[in-house]
C-alpha positions, 0 to 999 in steps of 0.5 A: 422058155424066154430067150437067154434064160434057163429058168422054167416058166410055168403058165397056170390057166384058170377056170371061168367057163366062157371067160376062158376064151381070154386064155387064147389072147393071153397065149398070143400075147406071150408068143409076141413078146417071146415068152413060151411056157415050159410047163402049162397047167389048167383048170376047167376051160384053162385045161381045154385051151392049154391042151389045144395050145400043146396040140397045135390046135389053138387056131382051130379052137379060136375059129370055132369059138368065134363062129359059135354064136347063140345057135351054136350054144343051143346045138350042144344043149341036152335038155334031158339031163340023162347024162348028168349035165345040161351040155352034151360033152361029146357035142361040145368037144367032138370037133376036137376028137382027132389024132392030135387030141387023142394022145397021152399027156406024157407024150406032149412036147411040154409038161402039162396037167389039169386039176379035177375034183373027186365027187365022192371025197372032195379031194383035189386030183392032179391029172398028169398022165394018161389020155389027154381028152379024158383029163380035159373033160374031167377038169372041165366038168362044171356041175350042172352043165357037163357030166362027171367023168369016170377015170381010174375008179374016181368020179371027177368034176370041175377042178374049179371047186378046189383049185381054180388057178393052179399055181401050186400044180405048176410049181409041183411040175418044176416051174421056177417062175409062174405066170397065172391067169385069173379070169374072175378077178373083178369079184375080189380085191386080187386084181389090184396092184401089189396084192398080197403074197410074196411081194413079187406078184404083179397084177394088171388089167386091160381097159374095161370095154364099154357095154351098150345098154343097161340090160345085164342079160345078153341076147345070147342068154335071152335066146337060150332061155326063151328056147328052153322055155319053148321046148319045155312048153311043148310038153303038156305036163303041169310041171314043165308048163310051170317051169316055162312060165317061170323062165318067160316071167323072169325074161319079161320083168328082169326081176327074178333070175332064172335057173341058168342065171342062178346057177351061173351066179352061184358058180361065180361066187364059189370060184371067187371065194376059193380063188382068193384063198388059194392065191393068198397062200400060193401066189404066182410071180405074175398075175394076169387079171383080164377084166371080164366080169361083164361077160357071163360064164355061159356067154360062149358066143362072146369069144372075139371080145374075150380073146381081145381082152385077154391079149390086151391084159397080157401085153400090158404085163411084158415089163412085169414078166421080164422083171419076174424072170430077172428076179428069179 
């Protein structure tokens, strides 16, 4: 809570996979300007970063993310798909399976909740109590990447399918002023100043960094797809050899995207369309929109860059946040 006010400040941390490391920078900037959220809600990677913040593990998360590199990305890959996803969840989150994380949501110092999607019905599920890690894993279960999570007789997947930026959940938990972070704003007109809503929503973006070279595929993703093609090529079957050849051809000519790029691009489009609709009907008081379109949702090795961009975007909005608090 900001000093000198009784208003409850809610922070809605949106989805965005690898772009979610920007949330760390946003939280750092809010602390620097004296803003401590009273309510935190997160979807997907936003749930993971919010949980780390509330369990005093933000430093550890940032250090781990910035040291990951593309080799670290390969270390969490499960090519068998036996557990329902490309990424083995226990490898990705195993580092944070500890006493601080193994707590109940209701025992956290501030109200916290995540959004997940019921795979059977398509319903939006709010996880406001029970085991913290289970709620985070369910909210972050991106289809095709992470396996679904079974919880309370529901099979749950990524909350980004229904509510990528959980403003509504923040208000339901009692927030008077909601600061939201949309990691995918550059794909929509929502990142422009004075976007549609209740007239109080303010948006801003950090200066767009210069990206060297004209190749849209990052070295990390190139290494990843090359490694996958190598593993597939070890198998003598025609099917796996065909898949390896397709990936090699896509990398060589950059004309046709490979399977990972198609999946990532499709998720980007989905999140953009759903976010537009939800924020138009449920606008926050302040919308932080870091410029992250040049970072792919699978480029987890670009954490340092994403953190810096998130910090800059939130720092720029100090006057807007203070104005929203005075207006409320």
